[in-house]
C-alpha positions as CSV (number, residue, x, y, z in Angstrom):
1,M,17.5,158.7,-65.2
2,S,13.9,157.8,-65.6
3,A,13.7,156.4,-62.1
4,G,10.6,156.4,-60.0
5,P,10.5,156.2,-56.3
6,V,11.8,152.6,-55.9
7,A,15.3,151.1,-56.3
8,V,15.9,147.5,-56.2
9,V,19.4,146.4,-55.2
10,T,20.8,142.8,-55.0
11,G,23.9,142.2,-53.2
12,A,22.8,144.9,-50.9
13,A,24.3,143.7,-47.5
14,S,27.8,145.0,-48.2
15,G,30.1,146.8,-50.7
16,I,28.9,148.4,-53.7
17,G,25.4,147.1,-53.1
18,A,25.1,148.7,-49.6
19,A,26.7,151.9,-51.1
20,L,24.0,152.0,-54.0
21,A,21.3,151.6,-51.3
22,R,22.6,154.5,-49.4
23,A,22.9,156.6,-52.5
24,C,19.4,155.8,-53.6
25,A,18.1,156.5,-50.2
26,A,19.9,160.0,-50.2
27,R,17.8,160.5,-53.5
28,G,14.5,159.9,-51.5
29,M,13.9,156.5,-53.1
30,A,12.2,153.8,-51.4
31,L,14.4,150.5,-51.5
32,A,13.9,146.8,-52.1
33,L,17.1,145.1,-51.0
34,A,18.3,141.5,-51.5
35,D,21.3,139.5,-50.4
36,V,22.2,136.0,-49.3
37,E,23.5,137.2,-46.0
38,A,20.4,137.8,-43.8
39,G,22.1,139.3,-40.8
40,P,24.2,141.9,-42.7
41,L,21.3,142.7,-44.8
42,A,19.1,143.3,-41.9
43,E,21.6,145.7,-40.4
44,V,21.8,147.7,-43.7
45,A,18.0,147.9,-43.9
46,E,17.6,148.9,-40.3
47,S,20.1,151.7,-40.8
48,L,18.3,153.1,-43.7
49,R,15.1,152.9,-42.1
50,G,16.7,154.8,-39.1
51,N,17.3,157.6,-41.6
52,G,13.7,157.7,-42.9
53,S,13.8,155.3,-45.8
54,R,11.0,152.8,-46.6
55,V,12.7,149.5,-47.1
56,L,11.7,146.0,-48.1
57,E,14.4,143.4,-47.4
58,C,14.6,139.7,-48.7
59,A,17.3,137.3,-47.9
60,I,17.6,135.2,-51.1
61,D,20.3,133.6,-53.3
62,V,20.3,135.3,-56.7
63,A,21.2,131.9,-58.2
64,D,17.8,130.7,-57.3
65,G,15.5,131.8,-60.1
66,D,12.3,130.9,-58.1
67,A,13.6,133.0,-55.2
68,V,14.4,136.0,-57.4
69,A,10.9,135.7,-59.0
70,A,9.3,135.7,-55.6
71,F,11.3,138.7,-54.6
72,A,10.1,140.6,-57.7
73,T,6.5,139.6,-56.8
74,A,6.9,140.9,-53.3
75,V,8.5,144.2,-54.6
76,R,5.5,144.8,-57.0
77,A,3.0,144.1,-54.2
78,E,4.8,146.4,-51.8
79,F,5.7,149.3,-54.1
80,G,4.2,148.8,-57.5
81,R,6.5,150.5,-59.9
82,V,10.2,150.1,-59.9
83,G,12.4,153.0,-61.2
84,L,15.8,151.5,-61.0
85,A,16.8,147.9,-60.8
86,C,20.5,147.4,-59.7
87,L,21.5,143.8,-60.3
88,N,24.8,143.9,-58.4
89,A,25.3,140.6,-56.5
90,G,28.6,138.9,-57.4
91,V,31.3,136.7,-56.2
92,V,35.0,135.9,-57.1
93,G,36.9,132.5,-56.7
94,P,40.2,131.4,-56.1
95,R,43.0,133.1,-58.3
96,L,44.2,130.1,-60.2
97,P,44.9,129.3,-63.9
98,V,42.0,128.3,-66.0
99,W,43.2,124.7,-66.0
100,E,43.1,124.4,-62.1
101,Q,39.7,125.8,-61.8
102,R,37.4,122.9,-60.5
103,P,33.9,122.3,-62.1
104,E,32.3,123.5,-58.7
105,D,34.3,126.8,-59.0
106,W,32.9,127.4,-62.5
107,R,29.3,126.4,-61.5
108,W,29.4,128.7,-58.3
109,V,30.9,131.7,-60.0
110,L,28.8,131.5,-63.1
111,S,25.6,130.7,-61.2
112,V,25.8,133.9,-59.2
113,N,27.5,136.4,-61.5
114,L,25.8,135.4,-64.8
115,G,22.8,133.4,-63.6
116,G,21.9,135.8,-61.0
117,V,21.7,138.6,-63.6
118,V,19.6,136.4,-66.0
119,N,17.2,135.7,-63.0
120,G,17.0,139.4,-62.1
121,L,16.4,140.4,-65.7
122,T,13.8,137.8,-66.3
123,A,12.0,138.8,-62.9
124,F,12.1,142.6,-63.5
125,I,12.3,143.5,-67.0
126,P,8.7,142.6,-67.9
127,G,7.4,144.9,-65.2
128,L,9.6,147.8,-66.5
129,M,8.4,147.1,-70.0
130,K,4.7,147.0,-69.0
131,Q,5.1,150.4,-67.0
132,G,7.0,151.9,-70.0
133,S,9.8,153.3,-67.8
134,G,12.7,152.5,-65.7
135,H,16.4,151.6,-65.8
136,V,18.6,148.6,-65.2
137,L,22.0,148.9,-63.8
138,V,23.9,145.6,-64.1
139,T,27.3,145.3,-62.2
140,A,30.0,143.7,-64.4
141,S,33.8,144.6,-63.9
142,T,36.7,146.1,-65.6
143,A,37.5,142.4,-66.0
144,A,34.7,142.6,-68.8
145,L,36.9,145.1,-70.7
146,N,40.4,143.9,-69.9
147,P,42.2,140.8,-68.7
148,V,43.7,141.1,-65.1
149,H,47.5,141.5,-65.2
150,G,49.0,138.1,-64.5
151,G,45.8,136.1,-65.3
152,G,44.0,134.1,-62.9
153,N,40.2,133.7,-62.1
154,G,38.9,132.6,-65.6
155,P,35.4,131.9,-64.2
156,Y,35.0,135.6,-62.9
157,A,36.4,137.1,-66.1
158,A,34.1,134.8,-68.3
159,S,31.1,135.6,-66.2
160,K,31.6,139.4,-66.5
161,H,32.4,139.2,-70.2
162,A,29.1,137.3,-70.5
163,V,27.1,140.0,-68.6
164,L,28.5,142.7,-70.9
165,G,27.4,140.7,-73.9
166,L,24.0,139.9,-72.4
167,C,23.4,143.5,-71.6
168,E,24.4,144.7,-75.2
169,T,21.9,142.2,-76.5
170,L,19.2,143.3,-74.0
171,R,19.7,147.0,-75.1
172,E,19.1,145.8,-78.7
173,D,16.2,143.6,-77.8
174,L,14.4,146.6,-75.9
175,G,15.1,149.0,-78.8
176,A,13.8,146.6,-81.4
177,A,10.6,146.1,-79.4
178,G,10.2,149.9,-78.9
179,H,10.5,149.7,-75.0
180,P,12.1,152.8,-73.3
181,V,13.7,150.9,-70.6
182,G,17.4,152.1,-70.1
183,V,20.3,149.7,-69.6
184,S,23.7,150.5,-68.1
185,V,26.6,148.2,-67.3
186,L,28.8,149.1,-64.2
187,C,32.4,148.2,-64.8
188,P,34.1,149.0,-61.5
189,G,38.0,148.5,-61.1
190,P,39.4,147.9,-57.7
191,V,37.0,148.8,-54.8
192,A,37.4,148.4,-51.2
193,T,34.8,145.7,-50.5
194,R,34.6,141.9,-49.1
195,I,34.3,140.4,-52.5
196,R,37.6,138.5,-52.1
197,D,36.0,136.9,-49.0
198,A,33.1,135.7,-51.1
199,A,33.7,132.0,-50.3
200,R,32.2,132.7,-47.0
201,N,28.8,132.2,-48.9
202,R,29.5,129.3,-51.0
203,P,26.7,126.7,-50.7
204,D,28.9,123.7,-51.4
205,A,31.5,121.8,-49.5
206,A,34.2,123.3,-51.8
207,G,33.7,126.7,-50.4
208,E,37.1,126.6,-48.4
209,P,39.4,128.5,-50.7
210,R,42.4,126.6,-52.1
211,S,44.5,129.7,-52.3
212,P,43.8,133.2,-51.5
213,S,42.2,135.7,-53.9
214,P,44.6,138.7,-53.5
215,S,44.3,142.1,-54.9
216,F,45.0,142.1,-58.7
217,E,47.8,144.3,-59.5
218,N,47.2,146.9,-62.1
219,T,47.5,150.6,-62.9
220,I,43.8,151.4,-61.8
221,T,43.3,153.5,-58.8
222,T,41.4,151.8,-55.8
223,I,38.3,153.6,-54.8
224,D,35.7,153.2,-51.9
225,A,32.2,151.7,-52.3
226,D,30.5,155.1,-51.8
227,T,32.4,156.7,-54.6
228,A,31.7,153.8,-56.9
229,A,28.0,154.1,-56.2
230,A,28.0,157.8,-56.7
231,R,29.7,157.5,-60.1
232,A,27.4,154.5,-61.0
233,L,24.2,156.8,-60.5
234,A,25.8,159.6,-62.4
235,G,26.4,157.3,-65.3
236,V,22.8,156.2,-65.2
237,D,21.7,160.0,-65.0
238,A,23.8,160.6,-68.0
239,G,22.3,157.8,-69.9
240,R,25.6,155.9,-70.5
241,F,25.6,152.3,-71.3
242,L,29.1,151.6,-70.1
243,V,29.8,153.1,-66.7
244,L,33.5,153.3,-65.4
245,T,34.3,154.3,-61.9
246,N,38.0,154.2,-61.4
247,P,40.7,156.4,-62.9
248,G,42.9,154.4,-65.2
249,S,40.1,152.1,-66.3
250,E,39.7,153.8,-69.6
251,T,43.4,153.7,-70.3
252,E,43.7,149.8,-69.7
253,A,40.5,149.1,-71.7
254,G,41.6,151.3,-74.5
255,A,45.0,149.5,-74.7
256,R,43.2,146.2,-74.9
257,F,40.9,147.5,-77.6
258,A,43.9,148.8,-79.6
259,R,45.5,145.3,-79.4
260,L,42.2,143.7,-80.6
261,E,41.8,146.2,-83.5
262,R,45.2,145.2,-84.9
263,D,43.7,141.7,-85.6
264,L,40.4,142.8,-87.1
265,V,41.5,141.7,-90.6
266,V,40.3,139.0,-92.9
267,E,43.1,137.2,-94.6
């Protein structure tokens, strides 16, 4: 990993984001942390400071492009160079068929999961290009590689497929422009986090879930957030574009690709 002494992490107040912050701190990196939940973010930041880490924290909604741009400006002013930008913030909506998802469900999930990544890339990629180094780690999901058994949550699946396609294009753009900035897409399977309680942070009146977002049944082993973070950084170290974290992910994704390959014909 061509990482300098600073790691940026969005969605850092809990789950994989907080675990990524801990893992980067263990490597001796300074931290720039962002999350929409100010209280939990402050707790994570204070815990890391207590262990000797240098931490900048900003309570922002990644769906707000101006706020993300201001965060990036603050990071550059405080630390200068960024070695690793982890664009991790994400939400999941109610598990319902595509035709039952309301417009506000689509807007919220896409504004955070896709719009938040776009805002992060827009804010941080130019600085990485200018310094001629660094790496971007974007959190997608195994839902970007294989549909969830039984369906449900089309907005989430659509957002994660879009993130994967966006990052593939980003990698091509950087290569064509001759910039040595690395790109990795993290595709975790089931991880023990609070993402299914994401409606607590919805900014609109439609935030009350109409149905629970239960665990999605599949053959992929559930892991904890610290294990996911450790495997994420190992994938970045290895220079992998696609980073899987859960045993079984490769089997399910491979089966999906095999199904698609059967249709790769022109009649």
